[in-house]
N, C-alpha and C positions, 0 to 999 in steps of 0.2 A: 213194542220191540223186545227182543230177549237176546241177551249175550252172556258170555261166560264171566267176563270181568269188564266193569264199567270204570273209566277214569274220568274224573271231572277236573278239567284244567289242562292246558297245553303248554305250560312252562317246562323248565328242566325236570321238575319232579315228576309231573304227569307223563311226559314223554319217555323219560329214562325208565320209569317203572314199567310202562308198556313194552319197552324194548328188552326188558329183562324177563318177560313172560314167555313161555314156550309158543312156538309158532303154530302149534296145533290148537291153541286156545283162540276163541274169537273175542276180540277186544274192541270196544267203542270208546273213543275219546270224544267228549263233548267240551266245547269251549264257548264262553260267554260272547266273545267277539270273534274277529278272525284269528286263526291260530298263531300268527306272528305277534299279535298285540298282547304279549304277557310281559310282566316286569322282568322276567329272566332275560329278555332281549335287551333291556335297558342297562343291565350291569356293566359298568365301565371298567373298574379297576383290575379285577383278575380273580383267580381261584387259588386258595392255599393248598399247599401240599407238604407232606413230611419229606424233606430233602434226603435226610438220612437219620439213623437212630440217634445220632449225637444231638439232633435238634429236637427230639421228642419232648424232653423236660421243659425247654424254653417255649415251644409251641403250646404245650399244655398250660404252662403258667401264664402265658400271654392271653390265652382264651379265658382262663379262670379270672384273672385280674380284671380284664375288661368287663366281664360279667359280674363283677363285684362278689365273686366267689359264691354266687347263688346258682351256679351251673350244676348240672347233673354230671358228676365225675365219670360215670360209666358211659354216658352218651358222648362226652368229650373224647374219652379213650377210643371208642369205637370209630368216631369220625376221623381222628388223626390216623389211626392205623389202617383205615380203609382208603385212605387218600390216594396212595400210589396205584392201587387197583383201579380206581375210578379214572385217574388221569390216563392210564393205559387204555381203558375202554374208549375214552374220548378221542384219543389219538387214532384208534382203530376205526372210528367213525369219520375220520378226516379232519378233526379239529387241529388248527395250526397255531401252536403256541410259539411265541417269539424265541429265537435261538441265537446264541453266540457260537458261530461255527456249527459243530454237530451237537452241542449241549444246550439244554434249556437255559433261557435268560430268566433270572428271578429279580423281582422288584420288591420294595418294602413299603408298608403303609403305616398309618398311625397306630401306636400301641403294640407294634411288632418289634421284637428285639433283634430279629434276623430278617434277611431277605429270603422269603419263601413263597412268594406269590408269582404264579405263571399268568401270562397275559397275551392278548392279541391286540396290539395298538391300544386304543382306549374304548374297544367295543368287544370285550371278552364275552360278555353274555350273549351278544348277537352271534359271535363266531360259534359258540357251543350250542346254543338253542337251534340255530339254523341247520346245523349238521344232524342233530337228533331228530328234528322235524323232517328233514329230507329222508332219513332212514325209516322213520315211521310211515311216511307216505308211500315208501316203496314196498312195504310189507302187505301181503294180501290178506292177512288175518286182522289188520288194524284198519278200522274205519274212523275217520275224523269228521265230526259234525260241528261246523262253525255256527256262530250266532245262535246258540242254543243255551238258554239260561235255566239252571237248576232252580226250582221253586219250592221243592219239598222232597223228603226222603220217603221211601216205601218201607215201612217198618211193620213187621209181624213177629209176634212172640219174642220181642227184644232182640230181633235181628234186622239188619238192613238188607232189603232185597232189590235195591235200585233206587231210582229217583223219578220224580215227575218234573217235567221241564216245559219250557215255552219256546217256540221258534221265533224267528224274526217277523213272522206274519201274525204272531200272537196266538198261534194254535198250540194248545197244550196236548202232551202225550206222556206216556209212561215208558221207561226203559227198565226192564227187569234184568237182574244180574245175580249170579252166584256170589260175587264179591264186588264191593264198590270201594274205590280209592278217592278220597277228596284231596285235590291238589289245586285249589282255587286261588292261591296267592294271598296277598295282604289285604289291608283294610283302609288304604290311603284314600279311596274314593268317598269316604264319609268325612273327611277333613277338608277344610278350606284350602290349605296350603300343603301340598304333598308332591313327592317325586313320582308317585305311583300313577298308573293309568286310572282314569276316573271310573271305569266300570268294575274296578276291584273294590267291593264294598262289604266284604266279610260275610258272604252269604252262608258259607259253611259254618261259621261261628253262630250265626243266627239260628240255623237249623239244629245245631248242637244244643243251644239253649232251649229250643222248642221241645226236644225230645229227651232232655236231661243227660245228654252225653257229656262226659266229664271235660271240663276246661281247665287251663292252668295259666297263671300270670297274664291274664288278658289286659291288665293295665300297664304292661311293660312294652312301651312304644318308643322306638328310637327316633330321635331327631338328628338328621344329618346336618353337620355344621355348615356345609358350603353348597348352596344352590345359587344359580345365577339370579340375581335380583332383577325383577322386571314388574312393571305395572300391569302387564297383560294377564288376562285370565287363563286358567287351565293348568296342566301339569307343569311343575317346576323342573327346570333342567339342572341336573346334577353335575357338579364339578367334582370329579373323582378324588377320592382319598389319595390315590397314588400321585396326584399333582403335588400335594404337600409331602408325600413320601419322597419324592424326587427333589424337594428343596424349596417349593413355593412357600411364601410367608404371608401371614395375616396382618393387616395394617389398619389403624384407626384413621380418623379424618385428618390427623396431623402427619400421617405417614409413619407412625411409630408402631413397632411390634408390641403386642400386649399378651401373648400367650405362646407356650410351646405347641406348635402345630401338630406334633406327633403324639400328643396325649390322647387317651380314649375319646371317642366321638361325643359322648355326653359331657365330658369335662370341657372340651373345645367349644361345643355348642353353648354351654352355660357361660363360658367366658365372652363369647360373641354377644349373647343377649345382655350381659352385664355392660359391655363397652357401648352397645347401642343405646342402653338406658342412660348411661352417664353422658353421652353426647347428644342424646335426643335425636339420634339418626334412625333411618330405616334399614341400614345395611352397613357392613364394613367392607374392606377391600382386600383382595387376594392378588399378590404380585408373583409372577413367575420369573422375575428378573434373575434370581439365582440359577435358573436352569438354562443350559445352553440352547440357543435358538433352534438349532438343528434337531436337538432332542425333543424339544416342544413340538416341532412339526411332525416328527416321525412317530413319537410315542403317544401324542394327543391330537391327532388330525381332526377328529370329530368335534372335540371341544373347541379347537382353534376355529373351525368353520362355523359352529353355532354361535360363538362369541362375535365373530365377524358380522354374522347376520343381525346381531343386536347392536352393532356399532362399535365393538371393542377389538383391538388387535392385541392379543395376549402377549405377543413378542415385543410389544412396545409400551404397554400401559397396564396398570392394575385393572381388575374387573370387580364390579360390586357383587358381594355375596351375602346370603342370609340363610339361617337355618330353616329347614322344612321337615315335616313328618316324612319318614323314610322307610321304616322297617318295623315289623311286628314280631317281637320276641315271644310273645305268648301265643295262645291258640288252643286248638283241640288237643287235649292231653293224650299222648300215645306212649307205648312202651318201647323198648329197644328194638322192636320189630315193626314199629309204626302202626300197631294195632290200637284202635280206640277202645273206649269202654263198652261199645256196642259190638256184638258179634257180626262178622262178615263185613265190618266197616273199618277201613284203614284211612290214615291221613298222612300227607307228606308235603315237605316244602314249607312255605311261610305260613300257611294256615294251621300247621301242626306245631305242637310244642313237646319236644322230647327233652328239653332242659339244656341243650348244648350251649345256648347263648346267655343263660342267666338273665341278669337285669339289663344288659347292654351288649350288643353283638360286636365281636372283633371284626374289623374290616376284612372283606374277602372270604369269610367263612360261610356266607350265605349259599353260594353255588355249591360249595363242597358239601355242606350239611344236607342240602336238599337232595343231591345225587346219592350220597351214601345211604340215607334212610329210605329213599325211594326204592333203591335196589333191594334193601332188606325187606321192604313190604312185598315185593314181588316174590322173593324167595320163600318168605313165611306163608304167603297165600298158597303157594304150590306144595309146600311141605305137608299141609293138612287139608288139601283141597277136597271139598265135598259139594256135590251139586245140590241146589235147592230143590226140595220136592215141590211138585206142581202146587202153586198157590192159587188163591182166589183171583178172579178177574178184577183188574183195577178199574174202579169207577172214579172219574175225576170230577170234583165239584168245583167248577171254575170260579164260583162266587167267593170261594175261600181265599183266592189269590188276587182279588181285585186291587188291593192296596199293599201287596206284599213287599214292594220296594221300600216304601216309607216305613211300614211296620218292622221289617228286618233291620233297617238302619237304626231306628229308634231303639230297638231291643239291644243291639250291639253297643250303642253309645251308653245306654242306661247301665248295661252290665259292666262296661269298663269303669264308669264313674263310681258305681257301687264297690267295685274291687279296689279302686284307688282310695276311696274314703276308709275302707277297712284296713288299709295299710298306714293310714295316717295316725 
């Protein structure tokens, strides 16, 4: 196959990048599972936005402080000042953010000094991603290929000319492209306990290691403080940060508060781990008692329903929670235009690292950062667009990929551990 621009991933970064490319360009989006099974769909809390210029300094400081001041200041500035443009785009695609009368309603989450987060119930990611996907599916120049796994990059003369992939029947094929955008999401699938979908295993990071594409901060992995504790296998269910932002409190086995719930995620997670160790327990408790019952039911209906399915009525009793791997702050190093160190190759979303998040991501900055820098990738591709001259025919040696899943997972884990040890 041959296309103008190839996007790998169907979360908000991949979809929004494709939607910001001209309709005269042929675009293929490939996704490892069905298009709706991206972590973008799972985002509960909301998306940050600069409400007005008076909030800029506080928004900037909150982001930097949560990231332990290891953030890239330029990237943070770009993200914040691009936020209102992104929100306008989303509304134009039909995204329905909560309103009070005719004005947006804003909520607050941990480590935010102001209420600056837009939301749709407790399924903001689903609301945004579903509208972007619907728009992408309606465009004749965009083709979405589901259940297609990237197994290799096509690299010639230090340039990326597309990918080699495998479909659900195990058949390998090549997709050649003038430009490729990696938007493959996080790495939670390589961890035992994670809020991520299991098929998100850091494939783009593995290929960056293979081809010497620059990486950054790959040991910066966020643990979310509150996921619903269960003995069941599989992805952990997230209890949104905004629950604590609206007043929920963390309790130990004695029913005592032991931490300020609105501190940054890493601080709260460490406090929970310390309390569990002190008690010899497998979890702590989260109580929504301080939140009015009607607000719980209207703001957090999905959380209410999921907890009921597990046997807990959040309007009447605390729920057991435990920290789990949640987000990847590191990834493929990109510049302010989302370009990687390899020509014709871009990366956006959780698999990329432009430095916005530093060592620890501020709540509800993930959707915003992904959208802002996905749009910048699209614009930069078009500003210097050049077609690839006819290359050699691609010959696929299937024996090279016999054990690629295990090899890539081991490579990513080894690289993370090496980076972690270098920082100690």
